[in-house]
C-alpha positions in Angstrom: 0.0 0.0 0.0 1.3 3.2 -1.0 1.1 6.7 0.6 -0.9 9.4 -1.0 1.0 12.6 -2.1 -0.5 15.8 -0.6 -2.2 16.8 -3.8 -3.6 13.5 -4.3 -4.9 13.1 -0.7 -6.5 16.5 -1.2 -8.4 15.4 -4.1 -9.6 12.2 -2.5 -11.1 14.4 0.4 -12.7 16.9 -1.8 -14.2 14.1 -4.1 -15.7 12.3 -1.2 -17.3 15.7 0.0 -18.6 16.2 -3.6 -20.2 12.9 -3.7 -22.0 13.6 -0.4 -23.0 17.0 -1.8 -24.5 15.4 -4.8 -26.6 13.0 -2.6 -27.8 16.1 -0.6 -28.7 17.9 -3.8 -30.7 14.9 -5.0 -32.3 15.3 -1.6 -33.1 18.8 -1.9 -34.4 18.3 -5.5 -36.7 15.5 -4.2 -38.0 18.0 -1.5 -38.8 20.4 -4.3 -40.6 17.9 -6.3 -42.5 16.4 -3.5 -43.7 19.7 -2.2 -44.6 21.1 -5.6 -42.1 23.8 -5.4 -40.4 23.6 -8.7 -41.8 27.0 -10.0 -41.3 28.6 -6.6 -38.8 30.8 -8.7 -40.0 31.7 -12.0 -36.8 32.7 -13.4 -33.1 31.4 -13.5 -30.4 31.8 -12.0 -31.9 34.7 -9.9 -35.2 34.1 -8.0 -37.6 37.0 -8.8 -34.7 38.8 -10.2 -33.1 38.9 -6.8 -30.2 36.9 -5.2 -31.9 36.6 -2.0 -35.7 35.8 -2.9 -38.7 37.8 -1.4 -40.6 36.5 1.6 -43.9 38.3 0.8 -45.9 39.7 -2.0 -44.9 43.3 -1.3 -41.4 42.5 -2.3 -42.2 41.1 -5.8 -41.0 43.0 -8.8 -43.7 45.1 -10.4 -45.4 43.5 -13.6 -43.0 40.4 -13.0 -45.6 37.9 -14.3 -45.7 39.0 -18.0 -41.9 39.7 -17.9 -41.1 36.0 -17.0 -43.7 34.7 -19.3 -42.2 36.5 -22.2 -38.7 35.6 -21.1 -39.6 31.9 -20.9 -41.4 31.9 -24.4 -38.3 33.3 -25.9 -36.0 30.7 -24.1 -38.5 27.9 -25.1 -38.5 28.9 -28.8 -34.5 28.7 -28.6 -34.7 25.4 -26.9 -37.4 24.1 -29.6 -34.8 25.2 -32.4 -32.2 23.2 -30.6 -34.3 20.2 -30.6 -35.0 20.7 -34.3 -31.4 20.8 -35.0 -30.9 17.4 -33.3 -33.7 15.9 -35.0 -36.2 15.9 -32.4 -38.9 17.9 -34.5 -41.9 16.2 -32.9 -40.7 17.2 -29.3 -40.0 20.6 -30.6 -43.6 21.1 -32.0 -45.1 19.9 -28.7 -43.1 22.4 -26.9 -44.3 25.2 -29.1 -47.9 24.2 -29.0 -48.1 23.5 -25.2 -49.6 26.6 -23.7 -49.6 25.3 -20.1 -45.9 25.9 -20.2 -46.5 29.6 -20.0 -49.0 29.7 -17.1 -48.4 31.7 -14.2 -48.0 30.2 -10.8 -49.2 32.4 -7.9 -46.4 33.4 -5.4 -45.9 31.2 -2.4 -42.9 32.0 0.2 -42.5 28.5 1.4 -42.2 27.1 -2.2 -40.0 30.0 -3.3 -37.5 29.4 -0.4 -37.6 25.6 -1.0 -36.6 26.0 -4.6 -34.1 28.8 -3.5 -32.2 26.4 -0.8 -32.2 23.6 -3.6 -30.3 26.2 -6.0 -27.9 27.2 -3.1 -27.2 23.4 -2.6 -26.5 23.0 -6.3 -24.1 26.2 -6.3 -22.2 24.7 -3.6 -22.1 21.3 -5.4 -20.8 23.0 -8.3 -18.0 24.8 -6.5 -16.8 21.3 -5.1 -16.9 20.0 -8.6 -14.8 22.9 -9.8 -12.4 22.1 -7.0 -12.2 18.4 -8.0 -11.2 19.5 -11.6 -8.5 21.7 -10.1 -7.0 19.2 -7.7 -7.1 16.5 -10.3 -4.1 18.1 -11.8 -2.2 16.1 -8.9 -2.7 13.0 -11.2 -1.5 14.2 -14.6 1.6 12.1 -14.1 0.2 9.1 -12.3 -3.3 8.5 -13.7 -4.4 11.1 -16.4 -7.8 9.6 -16.5 -8.7 11.2 -13.2 -7.9 14.5 -14.4 -9.7 14.0 -17.8 -13.0 12.6 -16.3 -13.0 15.4 -13.6 -12.7 18.1 -16.4 -15.5 16.3 -18.3 -17.6 16.4 -15.1 -17.2 20.0 -15.1 -18.6 20.3 -18.7 -21.5 18.0 -17.7 -22.4 20.2 -14.7 -22.6 23.4 -17.1 -25.0 21.3 -19.3 -27.0 20.2 -16.0 -27.2 23.9 -15.0 -28.4 24.9 -18.5 -30.9 22.1 -18.5 -32.2 23.4 -15.0 -33.0 26.8 -16.7 -35.0 24.7 -19.2 -36.9 22.9 -16.5 -37.9 26.4 -15.2 -38.6 27.8 -18.8 -40.9 24.8 -19.7 -42.7 24.8 -16.4 -41.5 21.5 -15.2 -42.0 19.8 -18.5 -42.0 16.0 -17.7 -39.6 14.5 -20.1 -37.1 17.5 -19.3 -37.4 16.6 -15.6 -36.5 13.0 -16.4 -33.3 14.0 -18.4 -32.4 16.4 -15.7 -32.4 13.5 -13.2 -30.5 11.0 -15.5 -27.9 13.7 -16.1 -27.6 14.0 -12.2 -26.8 10.3 -12.2 -24.0 10.7 -14.8 -22.5 13.5 -12.7 -22.5 11.2 -9.6 -21.2 8.3 -11.6 -18.1 10.3 -12.8 -17.5 11.7 -9.4 -17.5 8.0 -8.0 -15.4 6.7 -10.8 -12.6 9.5 -10.3 -12.9 8.7 -6.5 -12.5 5.1 -7.0 -9.5 5.5 -9.5 -7.7 7.7 -7.0 -8.2 5.3 -4.1 -7.2 2.1 -6.0 -4.0 4.0 -7.4 -2.4 3.9 -3.9 -4.4 1.1 -2.4 -4.5 -1.9 -4.5 -5.6 -4.1 -1.6 -9.1 -2.7 -2.3 -9.1 -5.4 -5.1 -8.0 -9.0 -5.5 -5.7 -10.4 -8.1 -8.5 -12.3 -9.9 -11.7 -10.3 -10.7 -15.1 -12.2 -10.1 -16.5 -11.9 -13.7 -19.9 -13.4 -12.9 -20.5 -11.0 -10.0 -19.3 -8.1 -12.2 -21.7 -9.0 -14.9 -24.6 -9.6 -12.4 -23.6 -6.1 -10.9 -23.9 -4.5 -14.2 -27.2 -6.1 -15.1 -28.5 -4.9 -11.7 -27.3 -1.3 -12.4 -28.8 -1.2 -15.9 -32.2 -2.1 -14.2 -32.0 0.6 -11.4 -31.4 3.0 -14.2 -34.5 1.7 -16.0 -36.3 2.0 -12.6 -35.3 5.4 -12.4 -36.8 6.2 -15.7 -39.9 4.3 -15.0 -40.3 6.0 -11.6 -40.0 9.4 -13.2 -42.8 8.4 -15.7 -45.1 7.1 -12.9 -44.4 10.3 -10.9 -45.4 12.4 -14.0 -48.6 10.5 -14.2 -49.3 11.0 -10.5 -48.7 14.8 -11.0 -51.3 14.7 -13.8 -53.9 12.6 -11.8 -53.4 14.9 -8.7 -54.1 18.1 -10.9 -57.9 16.9 -11.0 -58.2 14.8 -7.9 -57.4 15.5 -4.3 -58.1 12.0 -3.1 -54.6 10.5 -2.8 -56.1 6.9 -2.1 -57.3 6.9 -5.7 -54.2 8.0 -7.3 -52.4 4.6 -7.6 -55.3 2.9 -9.0 -55.6 5.5 -12.0 -51.9 4.6 -12.9 -51.1 3.1 -16.3 -49.0 -0.1 -16.8 -45.8 1.8 -16.3 -46.6 1.4 -12.5 -46.9 -2.4 -12.8 -43.6 -2.5 -14.9 -41.9 -0.4 -12.0 -43.2 -2.7 -9.3 -42.3 -6.1 -11.1 -38.9 -4.9 -12.0 -38.3 -3.7 -8.5 -38.9 -7.3 -7.1 -36.7 -8.6 -9.9 -33.9 -6.2 -8.6 -34.3 -7.4 -5.1 -33.9 -11.1 -6.2 -30.8 -10.3 -8.3 -29.4 -8.2 -5.4 -29.7 -11.5 -3.0 -27.9 -13.5 -5.7 -25.1 -10.7 -5.9 -25.0 -10.8 -2.1 -24.4 -14.5 -2.0 -21.7 -14.3 -4.7 -19.8 -11.4 -3.2 -20.1 -13.0 0.4 -18.7 -16.4 -0.8 -15.7 -14.9 -2.7 -14.6 -11.9 -0.6 -13.8 -11.6 3.2 -16.5 -10.5 5.4 -14.6 -7.4 6.4 -13.8 -6.5 2.9 -14.9 -3.3 1.2 -17.0 -5.5 -1.3 -18.8 -7.2 1.4 -19.6 -4.0 3.2 -21.1 -2.4 -0.1 -23.0 -5.4 -0.9 -24.6 -5.4 2.6 -25.4 -1.9 2.0 -27.1 -2.7 -1.3 -29.3 -5.2 0.0 -30.4 -2.8 2.8 -31.1 -0.2 0.3 -33.1 -2.3 -1.8 -35.3 -3.5 1.3 -35.7 0.2 2.2 -36.8 1.0 -1.4 -39.2 -1.7 -1.5 -40.8 -0.5 1.8 -41.1 3.1 0.5 -42.7 1.7 -2.6 -45.1 -0.1 -0.5 -46.0 3.0 1.4 -46.5 5.0 -1.8 -48.8 2.4 -3.1 -51.0 1.8 0.0 -50.8 4.7 2.1 -51.9 7.4 -0.4 -48.6 8.6 -2.0 -47.5 10.7 0.9 -44.9 13.5 0.2 -42.2 12.2 2.6 -42.2 8.8 1.1 -41.8 10.3 -2.5 -38.5 12.2 -1.4 -37.2 9.0 0.4 -37.9 6.9 -2.7 -36.0 9.1 -4.9 -32.9 9.5 -2.5 -32.9 5.8 -1.9 -32.8 5.1 -5.7 -29.8 7.5 -6.0 -28.0 5.9 -3.2 -28.7 2.5 -4.5 -27.3 3.5 -8.0 -24.3 4.9 -6.4 -23.4 1.9 -4.2 -24.2 -0.5 -7.1 -21.9 1.3 -9.5 -19.1 1.5 -7.0 -19.5 -2.3 -6.2 -19.3 -2.9 -9.9 -16.0 -1.2 -9.9 -14.7 -2.8 -6.9 -15.4 -6.4 -8.6 -12.6 -5.8 -11.1 -9.3 -7.4 -10.8 -6.2 -5.5 -9.8 -4.4 -5.6 -13.1 -7.2 -3.5 -14.8 -6.1 -0.7 -12.8 -2.6 -0.9 -11.8 -0.2 0.9 -14.1 -2.9 2.7 -16.0 
């Protein structure tokens, strides 16, 4: 086991903080989603054209409603042209014809500050990602990929920030929110990858000389299914939002969902079964005190908790707290599963690269 150089150690510490901050950001986003605070700030990056948002209506800019609607219309038209450019003409046309996108939402101080706090967490997370890119220069001689991926992550963050502005300008258009969530997982995955690469560079004992190909393949399958579950979950959430707009009876919401809900539920059971199989594969190959065993233990716990929150959502009237918890658990499960997949590689895949 080698000793970290000062610059390398600094990167590892900041990268770990960044990963924790990303999970906190997903939590904040989940709270925004479950409380319906997504349009608490009708503009971006400021909030009601202020760096510190108002707390009552008397502090609102004069004539802000029409001003922000006009600004959003212009931004949406530019976005529609971008979609046309990349061959998504049908989505672009739907965007142009959806008048509900420009509907004004009444001011609500609680929702405004909920969204504002979410943005603050996002800004802090972005700062940590910037530090990761700066500190990753310590690996330019020992492992260049850490630097390249850290810089790449910074560009993805800028893309995510732009997409966040589109989420606001399109008045929380469903498919835009889904892409926004998936891009958050990409940022998380890159951060976990660079953290892993930095750790294994100086501590090859994290891996064993021979990888477990069957376990790694199974881990990959589970990871793909988790991503599918995230997509299905956001689709189900979109349906619930639509149903909720015309019904206040939460007990009826689940019964009105389409088959996407059934697919989401059935795949969740499949993920649980595969995770149990993965648990036994890892625990029979790795020492019980190994990092691999610890992570697979965490994965099984997260899957059980995820199923429990899914049960609460299905049978207890879709409570808001369970929606947020379900989302955060999904992101934690994705991160743990991805890290485990990396840990199931063999030492020769990483040493000397």
